[in-house]
SEDOMI-39460 format. One record per residue: residue in one letter; x negated, y negated, z negated of N, C-alpha, C, O in turn. Coordinates in steps of 0.2 Angstrom, whole numbers, plus 5000, padded with zeros to 4 digits. Example, Ala and Ser with C-alpha at 12.3 -4.5 7.8 and 13.67 -1.06 7.14 Angstrom:
a493450284961493850224961493450164961492950174958 s493650114965493250054964493650004961493349944960 
END
This chain:
m452146014537451646064537451846134536451446174538 n452446154535452646214532452946244539453246304539 a452846214545453146244552452746324554452246344552 p453146344558452746404560452246414564451946474564 g452146364568451746364574451946404578452546424579 i451446444582451646474589451046504590450546474590 a451046584590450546624591450146604599450446584604 f449546614598449046604604449346664610449446644616 a449346714608449546774614450346764615450546804619 r450746714611451346694614451246644619451546644624 v450946604618450846544624450546584630450746584635 l450046624629449946654636450446694638450446694645 d450746724636451346764638451946734643452246754648 a452046664639452346614645451846594650452146584656 a451346584649450946554655450946584662450946644663 p450946534667450746564674450446634674449946634670 l450546674677450046734678449346694682448846694678 e449246664686448646644690448146604684447546614684 y448646564679448246544676447646594669447046584668 v448146634666447846694664447446714668446946704666 r447446754674446946784677446346734677445746754675 g446546664678445746634677445446624671444846604671 l445946644667445546654659445046704660444446704659 l445446754662444846834661444546834665444046874664 g444446804671443846804677444146864683444546914682 e443746854689444146894692443646974692443847024694 d443146964691442747034688443147084683443247134685 a443247054676443747074671444347104674444647144671 c444647064680445347074682445347144686445847184686 t444747154689444547204695444547274690444747324692 l444247244683443947314680444647354677444747414675 i445147294675445847324672446147354679446447404679 d445947324684446547354690446347434691446747484691 l445447444691445147504692445647544686445947604687 l445547524681445747584676446447604676446747654674 s446747554678447547574679447747584685448247564688 g447047624689447247664696447547634701447847664706 g447447564701447647524705447747454706447247414708 s448347414704448447344701448647354696449047404695 a448447314689448647334684449347264683449447204685 d449647324679450447274679450247184674449647174673 e450647154673450747084672450547104664449947094663 v450947124660450947134654450247154651449947124647 m449847214654449047234652448747174654448347144649 i448747144659448347074662448247024654447746994651 r448847034653449046964648448846984641448546944638 a448847054639448647084632448147074633447847044629 v447747104638446947104638446647014637446147004633 t446946964641446646914642446446894635445946864633 a447246904630447346864622446946904619447046894613 a446546944620446246964615445446974618445046994614 a445346964623444446954626444546894627443946884630 v444846824628444746764629444646734619444946744614 s444146694620443946674612444346604612444246564616 p444746604607445246524608444746484603444846424603 e444146504600443846444597443346414604443246354604 e443046454608442746434614443146384618442946334620 l443746414620444346394625444546314622444646264626 l444646334614444946254612444446194611444546134610 a443846244612443146184612442846144617442446094616 d443246164624443046124628443646094630444146124631 v443546004631443945964630444545974636445145984635 d444345974642444746004648445146074647445746084648 r444746114646445146184643445746184638446246214639 r445546134633446046134628446746094630447246114628 a446446044635446946004637447446034642448046024641 s447246074647447546124650448046184646448546214649 f447746184639448046254637448646224633449246254633 l448546174630449146124626449746094630450246084628 a449546084637449946074641450546134642451146114643 l450446194641450846254640451246244636451846254637 l451046214630451646214624452246184626452346144630 p452746214623453346204624453646134621453446124615 t453946094623454146024620453946024612453545984609 e454546074610454646074602453846094601453546054599 k453746144601453046154598452446094598452046094594 e452346064604452046004604452145944601451745904601 e452645934598452745884592452845914584452945874579 e452845984584452646024578451946024578451746024572 l451446034583450746024582450645934581450145924577 a450945894584450545814582450845814576450545774573 e451445824572451545814565451045844561450745814556 r450945904563450345914559449645874558449445874552 l449445854562448945814566449045744563448545714563 g449645724561449545644560450045604563450045544561 w450545634568450745594574451245554569451545584565 d451345484572451945434569452445424572452845384570 r452545464578452945444583452945384586453445374588 s452545344586452545284591452545274598452845234601 d452145354601452145374608452445434607452645464602 h452345474613452545544614452045584612451445564610 a452345644611451845704607451345714611450745694609 d451445744619450945734622450345694623449745704623 d450645624622450045574624449645574617449045564616 f450045594611449645574606449145644605448545634603 l449245694607448745744608448145734612447545754611 k448245704617447845694624447245634620446645634622 k447345594615447145554613446745574607446245544606 c447045634602446845654599445945644597445545654602 e445845634592444845634592444545714592443945734593 w445145764590444945824588444345834583443745864584 t444445794576444045814572443945884568444545914568 a443345904565443345974564443946004560444146054560 e444145954556444945974554445545984557446046014555 q445445944561445945944566445846014570446346044570 k445446034572445246084575445546164573445846214575 q445246134566445346204560446346214560446646264560 a446646144559447346144560447446174567447946214567 l447246164570447446194577447446264579447846294582 l446946294577446946354576447346394571447546454573 g447546364565448046394560448746374565449046424565 f449146324567449446344571449646374575450246384576 l449046414579449046464583448946514580448946564584 g448946544575449046604570448346624569448346674566 l447746604571447146614571446646624564446146654565 i446846604559446546604552446446684550446946714551 v446046704548445746774548446146784541446046734537 e446446834537446946844531446446884529446146924532 r446246854521445646914517445846974517446446974516 a445547024518445647094517445847094508445647064503 p446347154508446447154501445847214497445547254499 k446047184491445347214486445647284482446247294480 a445247324483445447404480445547374473445147334471 p446047394469446047404460445447424455445247474456 p445147394452444647414449444947474445445547484445 g444347524443444647584440444447584433444147524432 s444547634428444547614421443747634420443347604416 r443547684424442747694422442347704429442547734434 s441747694429441347684435440847694434440647684428 m440247704439439447694439439447624442439747594446 a438847614438438447534438438147554445437547584444 v438347554452438047544457437647474460437947424461 p437047474461436547414463436747394471436847434475 d436747314470437047294476436647304482436847294487 y435947314481435447334485435047384483434447374483 g435147444482434747494479434347544485434347534491 l434047584481433547614486433647694483433747704477 f433747744489433547824487432847834483432447794482 s433047894482432347914477431847904482431347874480 h431747934487431147944492430947884496430447874499 q431447844495431347774496430947714492430647664494 r431247734484430747704479430047724480429547694481 r430047804480429247824480428947794485428447754483 a429147794491428547764496428547694494427947664494 a429047644491429047574491428547564486428047534489 g428447594480427947604475427247644476426847634471 r427147674482426547674486426247624488425647604487 a426647584493426447544497426447474492426147434494 r426747464487426647394481426047434478425747384474 e425647484477424947494474424547464479424247414477 r424547484486424047464490424147404492423547374494 l424647354491424747284493424347234489424147184491 y424247264482424047224477423247254474422947224469 t423047294476422247324476421847324482422147324488 d421147324481420647324486420847284492420947224490 e420947314499420847274504421747244503421947224509 r422147234501422947214500423347214507423647164510 r423047274510423347284516423647364516423347414514 v424447374520424647454521425147464526425647424524 v425347494529425847504534426147564531425947624530 l426947534531427547584528427847604534428147574538 h427847684534427947724540428647754537428547794532 l429247744540429747774539430247784545430447744549 p430447844545430847854551431447814552431747794547 t431647804558432447794559432847794554432747854552 g433247764552433947784549433747804543434247834539 v432947804540433047794534432947734529432747744523 g433047684531432947614527432347584526432147574521 k431947574533431247544532431447464530431047444526 t431947434534432047364532432047344524431747294522 r432547384522432747384515432347394511432247354506 t431947454513431247464508430847404508430647384503 a430747364514430247324513430647264511430247214511 m431247244511431647174507431447204501431247154497 n431547254498431647274492430847254487430747234481 l430247264493429547254491429447164491429347134486 i429647134497429647054497429847034492429546994488 c430547054490431047014483430647034476430546994472 d430347084476429747104469429247054469429147024464 h428947034474428346984478428546934475428246904471 l429346904477429446824476429546824469429346784466 r429946864465430046864459429346854454429346814449 s428946884456428246894453427646834454427146814450 e427846814460427246764463427446694463427146644466 e428046674459428346604460428046554457427846534451 p427946504464428246484469427746504473427146494472 t427946544479427646564487427946574492428546554493 l427546584497427946614504427746674506427246704505 v428246704509428446764513428346744520428746694521 v427946764525428046774532428246834537427846864540 w428846854537429046884541428846894551429246854553 l428546914554428346924560428646974564428747034562 a428946944570429247004573429546964581429546904581 r429646994584429646984592430546984594430847034592 g430746944597431346954599432046934595432246964590 n432346874596432846844592433346894589433546884583 e433546934592434046994589433647024581433847044576 l433147024583432747064576432647004571432847014566 l432346954573432246904569432946874566432946864560 e433346874569433846844566434146904560434346894555 q434046974563434247014558433847024551434047034545 a433047004552432646994546433046964542433246984536 a433046884546433246834541433846854537433846844531 s434346884541434946874538435046944532435346944527 e434747004533434547054529434047014521434247034516 f433646974522433346944518434046924513434246954509 e434246874516434946844512435346884507435546874502 r435346954512435747004508435447034503435647054498 a434847034504434547074498434247014491434247024485 w434046964494433946914489434546904484434546894478 g435146894489435846914483435946924479436246884475 a435647004478435747044474435047044470435047064464 l434647034473433947044468433546984467432946994466 g433746924468433346854469433546834460433946864457 n433146794460433046764452433246694452433346654447 r433246664458433146594460433346554466433346594471 e433446494468433546474475432946474478432446454474 v432746494485432346504488432446484497432946514499 h431946444501432046424508431946494511431546544510 v432446494516432446544520432346504528432846464530 v431846514532431646464536431746514542431346564543 r432246504548432246534553431746484558431646424558 m431246524563430746484566430746524571430446574570 w431046504576430946544584431446514588431946484587 g431146514595431646494600431446414600430846384600 d431946394600431846304600431846254592431846194591 a431946314588431746284579431046254581430646264584 t431346194575430746164575430246204567430446244562 t429646174569428846204565428746164559428246174556 d429246124557429046084553429146124543429546164541 l428546104541428446154537428746124529428746154524 g428846034530428945994525429446024520430046054520 g429046014514429546044507429646134508430046164504 v429246154512429446234511428946264509428346274512 t429046274502428446294497428646364492428246384488 d429346394494429546454491429946484494430346444497 g430046544495430346584500430046624505429446634505 i430546644511430346654517430246634524430646594526 v429746634527429846614535429846664542429346694544 v430446664544430446724548430246694554430546654557 l429646714557429346684562429246724568428946784567 g429646704573429346734580428646724581428346674579 l428346784584427546804586427546744593427146694593 d427946764597427746704602427746624601427346584603 k428346604595428446544594427646544590427146504593 a427546564586426946574583426246564586425746534583 v426146584593425646594597425646524598425146484596 a426246504603426346434606426046374604425746324606 t426546394594426346334590425646324590425346264591 a425446364589424546364586424246334592423846294591 k424346344597424046324604424046234603423546194604 r424746214601424846144602424546114596424346054596 d424446144591424446124584423946174581424146224578 r423146154581422846204579422846224572422646274570 e423046174568423046174561423846214559423946234553 f424246214563424846244561424746304556425146304551 l424346354558424446424555423846414548423846444543 d423546364548423146354541423646314538423646314532 r423846294539424346244534425046284532425446264528 l425146344535425646384534425246434529425546454524 a424646464530424346514528424046484518423946524514 l424046414518423946394513424446414508424246404502 r425046434508425646444505425946514506426546534505 v425446564508425946614510425346674506424746664506 t425846714503425246754500425546854501425446894497 l425846844507426146904508426546894517426946844519 t426246934521426346934528426547004529426247054526 v427047014533427647064535427647064541427847024544 f427247114546427147134553427647184554427447234554 d428347164556428747234561428347234567427947194569 e428547314570428147334573427447334572427147304576 a427147364569426647354565426047374573425547344574 h426147424577425547444581425547374586425147384591 q425847324585425847264591425347214586425147154589 a425147224580424647194576423947194577423547164574 i423747234583423047234586423047194592422547174595 a423547184594423647134599423147064600423447014597 p422647054604422247004602422546944601422146904599 t423246914602423546854602423746854597423946804595 y423946924593424446914589423946934581424046904576 r423346964582422846964577422646904575422446894569 r422646874580422246794578422746764572422546734567 v423546774574424146754569424046784563423746754559 t424146854563423946884558423346874552423346874546 d422746854558422046854552422146784549421846774544 a422546724553422346654551422846664545422646634540 l423546714543423846704538423646754533424046764529 t423046784533422846824527422246814525421846854523 l422046734526421446724524421446734516421046774513 r421946694513421946664505421646754502421946804505 r421146754498420946824495421646844490421546904487 d422046814489422846844487423246864492423746884490 a423046864497423446874503423446954505422946994505 s424346964505424347044506424647054512424947004514 l424547104517424947104522425247184523424947234523 l425947184524426247244525426447254533426747204536 g426347314536426547314542427047394543426947444540 l427647374546428147414546428047434553427947404558 t428347524553428547554559428947604558428847644554 a429447614562429947654563429947724567430447754568 t429247724569429147794572428847854570428347844567 p429147904569428847934565428348004568428148004574 g428148044564427748074568427048054570426748024566 r426848074576426248034580426547954582426947944587 t426247914578426347844580425947804588426147764592 w425447824588425347804597424847834596424347854592 a424947854604424547924608423747894609423347924607 d423647854612423047814612422647824607422647774603 i422147874606421647884601421247824597421247804591 d420947784604420847734601420947674599420647634595 e421447664601422147624597422147624591422047584587 d422447694589422647724583422047704578422147684572 a421447724580420847694576420847634576420847624570 q420847584580420847514579421247484575421147424573 l421947524574422547504569422547524563422847504558 a422147584562422047604556421347564553421247554547 e421147544555420547514553420747434552420547394548 f421247414556421447344554422047344545422047304541 f422247414546422347424540422347454535422847484532 a421447454535421147464529421247554528421247574523 r421447584534421747654533422147674529422047724527 q422747624526423047634523423747644526423947594530 k424047704524424547714528425247744522425047804519 v425847724522426247764518426947794521427347774524 m426747864521427547904525427747924519427447914514 l428447964520428647984516428548034514428348084518 d428548044508428148134505428848164501429148134497 i428948224505429448274502429048314500428648334504 e429248344494428748404493429148474495429748484494 g428748504497429048574501429148574509429448614512 y428848514511429148504519428548454522428248404519 d428348484527427848444532428248394536427948344538 n428948394538429148364543429748324538430348344539 p429648264534430048224530430848214535431448224532 v430848204542431448204545431848274545432448264544 s431548324545431848394543432348394538432948414538 a431648384532431848384526432548324523432848334518 l432548284527433148234525433648244528434148214526 i433548284535434248304537434548354534435148364534 e434048414532434448474527434548444522435048474519 a434448404519434448364513435248324512435548314507 g435348304519436048284520436048194520436548164519 y435248164520435248104520435248084527435348024528 l435148114532435148104540435548144544435448204543 a435848134548436348174553435948224559435448204560 r436248264561435648304566435948284573436448314575 p435548224576435848204581435648254588435248284590 t436348224592436348254600436248184603436448134600 f435848184609435748134614435848134621435648194623 r436148104624436248104631436448054636436748014633 t436348044640436347974645436947994650437048054652 v437247924651437647934658437547864664437347804661 a437647874669437447834672437747774678438047794682 a437547714676438147674680437647644684437147614682 n437747654691437347604697437747554696438347564698 s437447474694437847414696437747384702438247344704 g437247404706437147374713436747314713436547284718 m436647284705436347234703435747214707435247244706 q435647154712434947154713434647104710434847054708 l434147124709433547084706432947044710432447074714 s433046964708432746924714432046934711432046964706 a431346914713430646904712430746884706430446914702 s431146824703431046794696431346824691431246814685 d431946874693432046934689431446974687431246974681 r431247004691430647054691430147014686429947054681 h429946964686429546934685429646924677429346944673 a430246894677430446884670430446954665430146944659 l430747014667430847084665430047104663429947134658 a429447084667428847104666428547064660428347104655 d428646994660428346964655428846954647428646934642 a429546974650429946984642429847034637429547084639 f430047014630430047064626430547114627430447174626 d431147094630431647144631431947114638431547074642 v432547124639432947124645433147074644433447064639 p433147014649433146934648433746924647434146964650 g434146874643434846854644435246864649435746904650 g434846824655435346804660435646874664436246894666 i435046904663435346984667435747034661436147084663 l435647024657436147054652436947024653437447064653 d436946954655437446914656437846954661438446974661 r437346954666437646974674437847044673438347064675 l437447084669437747174670438347174665438647224665 a438647114660439047124654439847104658440347104655 t439647084665440347064669440347094673440747084677 n439847144676439847204682440247254680440247284675 v440747264687441447314686441147374686441447404682 q440747404688440347464687440347494682440647544680 w439847444679439447444673440147464668440147514664 n440447424667441047414662441347454662441647484657 l441547484669442047564672441847614667442247644663 q440847614668440647684665440747684658440947734655 v440647614655440647624645441347634644441447684640 v441947594647442447604645442447694645442447734640 q442447694651442647804652442247834646442447884643 t441547804644441347844641441547844633441547894629 a441847784632442147774625442747804625442947814619 l443147814631443747864629443447934630443947974628 e443047964631442848034632442748054625442948104623 l442447984621442147994615442548014610442548064606 a443247974612443747974607444148024607444648034603 k444048074612444348124612444048184608444248234608 e443348164604442948214600442848204593442948234588 h442648134594442548094587443048054583443448034587 q443148024577443647984573443247924574443547874575 r442747924574442347844573441847834578441347874578 i441847784582441347774588441147684588441447634588 l440447694587440247634588440047614594439847664598 l440047534596439947534603439547464601439747424598 f438947484605438347424606438447384613438247404618 a438547314613438947254618438447244620437947264617 g438247194625437747164627437747094625437247064626 s438247074623438546994622439046994617439347044617 v439346934613439946944610440546934616441146944614 e440346914622440846914627441046984628441547004629 h440447004629440447074632440847124628441347164629 s440647094621441047154616441847134617442247174616 r441947064617442747054616443147084622443747104622 l442847084628443147114634443247194635443747214637 l442747224633442647294630443347304626443847324629 v443247284620443747294615444447284618444747334617 s444647234622445347214624445347264631445947264634 t445047284632445147304637445347394635445847424637 l444847434629445147484627445747474622446047534621 s445947424620446547414616447047414621447647424619 a446947384627447547384631447647464635448147464640 l447447514633447247574637447547614631447647684632 g447747594626448047614618447547644614447647684610 v446747624614446347654607446247594603446247544605 d446147624597446347584593445547554591445247594588 a445247474594444847464594444647384590445047334590 e444047394588444047314587443247294586442847344586 q442947234585442347204586442347164578442747144575 v441347174577441147124574440447104577440047134580 t440447024576439847004581439546974575439746984569 a439046934577438546864574439346814572439346794566 e439746804575440246734573440646764569440946724565 s440646834568441446864563441246814556440646784554 s441846804552441746784546441646854543441846914545 k441346824535441246884532441946924530441946984529 r442446864530443246934529443446964534443747014532 h443346944539443546984546443047044545443247104544 r442547024545441947094544442247154540442447214542 e442147124534442447164528443147214529443147274527 k443647174532444147194534444347274538444647324537 v443947244543443747294550443447344547443647394547 i442847334545442547404543442647434536442447494535 a443047404533443547434527443947504532443947564530 r444447464537444747504539444447564544444647624545 f443847534546443347564551443147654546443247714548 k443047634540442947684535443447724532443347764527 g444047704534444747714532444747804534444447844537 r445347814530445547904533446047914538446347964537 s446147864542446647874547446147934553445647924556 n446747974554446448014560446447974567446047994571 r446847934568446747904574445947894576445647864572 p445647904581445047894584445147804585445547764587 m444347794582444447704582443647684585443147704582 v443647634590442947604592442947564589443347514590 l442347544585441947484584441347444587440747454586 s441547404591441047364595440647304592441047264588 n440047304593439747254589439147234593438947264597 y438947164591438347114594438147074590438447034587 g437447104589437147044585437147064578437047024573 v437347124576437547124567437247194565437447224561 l436547214569436347274564436147274560435947324558 a436047214556435847204547436447144544436547144539 t436547114548437147064544437647074540438247044541 g437547124535438147144531438447194536439047204535 f438047234539438547274544438247354543437747374544 d438647374540438747444537439047504538439247534533 a439247544544439647594547439447654546439347674552 p439347694542439047754540439547814543439447874544 a440247784543440747844545440647854553440847914555 a440347814557440147824563439747894566439147894566 s440147944569439847994572439647994579439348044581 a439747934583439747934589439447844590439647794587 a438947854596438747794598438847764607438647804612 v438947714606438947704614438547654614438847594612 i437747664619437347614618437547574626437447604632 a437847514625437947484632437647404631437947354634 r437147414628436647364630435747384631435347394627 p435647374638435047384638434447354634434447294632 t434147404634433147354629432747404630432847464631 t432147354631431647394634431147384626430547384626 s431347364620431347354614431447444610431947474609 l430847474608430947534606431247524598431647564596 v430947454595431347444586432147434588432547464585 l432247384593433047384594433347434596433947444594 y433147484601433347544603433447594595433947604593 s432847604593432947644588433447624582433847664579 q433547544580434047514575434647534578435147554574 m434847534585435547554586435647624585436147634582 v435147684586435347734584435247744577435547784574 g434947714574435047724567435547704566435547734560 r436047684566436847664564437147734562437347744556 v437147774567437447844566437047884565437347934567 i436447884563436147944561436047944552435547964549 r436647914549436647924544436847984541437248004545 g436648024535437048094535437548084528437548024525 p437848144526438248164520438048104514438448054513 k437548104512437348074505437348014506437347974501 a437347984513437147924514437847884517437847834520 g438447934516439147904517439147924524439547894527 g438747964527438847954534439048044536439248084532 t438948054541439048134546438548184547437948164549 s438748254545438148304545437848284552437248284553 t438448284558438248274565438348224569438948204569 c437948184574438048134577438048134585437648174587 e438148114589438248104596437948044598438047994594 v437448024602437247964604437347944613436847964617 v437747914615437647904624437547844626437947804624 t436947844629436747784632436847764640436547794644 v437247724639437347704646436847664650436747604648 i436447694656435947664660436147644667436547664671 d435747594670435647564676435047614679434647614675 p434947644684434347664685433947604688433347604688 g434347544691433847494693433547454688433147414690 l433647444681433447414676433047454672433247504672 p432447444668432047464661432547474657433147454658 g432247514653432547524646432547594646432547644650 f432747594639432747674636433247704638433847674636 g433147764641433847794644433947844640434547854637 d433547894638433647944632433147944627432647904626 v433347994624432848004618432048034619431648034614 a431948074625431448094628430948024629430348024628 e431247974632430847924634430847884628430247874626 a431347854624431447824620430847834612430547794608 f430847914613430447924607429947984609429948044607 t429347954613428947984616428448004612428048054614 n428347974607427948004601428448044596428148044590 w429048064596429348074591429448134593429948154590 e429348174598429448254599429548284594430148304592 d428948284589428748354585429348334579429648374576 v429448264578429948244572430748274573431048304569 w430948244578431648264582431748334583432348354584 s431248384584431248464585431648494580431548464575 n432048544580432548574575431848634572431748684574 r431448594567430948674564431248694559431048744556 
END
């Protein structure tokens, strides 16, 4: 059991080059060749492959695992077989082929290959310290939350919380939700939103908030995509409900929303302007039938929220003309005040174009027209496109000349892994955190990102805008994940506009990589159509 094993990268170093290139894929190999000015040398190809290929995914597949294990030297085959309980009644390779590969055995294999993440070192405690809340709010957030709380429990019991990007809209809302759950025990809160990423972020952020502010065990129900809509036994906690899931389920089961509404005393609607769409309004109306049911709308759009006066009036009526904005004495523009006070960084936006040459089929265009965001299939194709990735890598390299800490928003876990391994092979200090990353790994990487090293570092991520992910040290961002969601785009931007008082920087730079052939926000003028008055330097 104390045998040293063999590193995953060392196995790939000794493997046939054809096998290694096959793992990396033709498009990725072409990208490395282009970045190397011709044909990449064998050492770089092996290094990128070792970092870009997920060992867990590779070893989870029966055939790919067998091919990989066949690369082990004989003595290492025997070493591994002994760890897994080999009694030497047959050859080690035969034993490995017949192995059942239980969860414990797979874990042992990962350990044998040196793939267990070590725990990040803890800083020694000081003799004196401040008592800092794990999920606290700044004074301007507390004032906004207090004003919203008053309106949630009086008169019409509905209000819009209207906070700019980077000011902590979700954190403020989660404080209100936790307050509600503590005071209304037992009860249910429903969080309504569109898009899997935003829904998962809400669920994860609630878990983080309740871990600090909660007073009992409660349910956290993720209800979107293919998830079940069974409410059996769920009477206390939060239901994170996809709007499209709610509409589709209500069509099949007319009593679904009524059953849910009987248990719900607070509904939170993210992207509040969507609440007046007829199909979604029926969902919200159904969930707020109880006399003691409250409705909280959220929007991150500062300044003029909606350009259409009629729609603005409809929305105002729907929320009983109650909207809470940041109110900072002496300032008409709260964002300008927060920049001057050091809570927000002063941002610079620009775009770079990468023509992927992707040909969209009729079904692709139909999917783009109907979908909430760029469909995953299109993102997957873009993530392997050589020209797209070439532009992303070059943009990161350019920013590394001017910035010490750079965030990179990738289109998928695999895309993030490829970009990080490529940047690392080119000599850049690059790491990643994704939804698959363990808490220990995330803490270790982010601690290093926050460190004082003068060497530039790129931190790539996917799907963790809220899941314990906090990187205020970043002064630049590369958005390499096309999106048609204003909220998702603004959340990505929001990761780098934290000012010095929020642990960030006084200025920041956001570069969005665009494909002219695909929809999505290209720059601040497009994304913040109604934000121009707020983002101007006045």
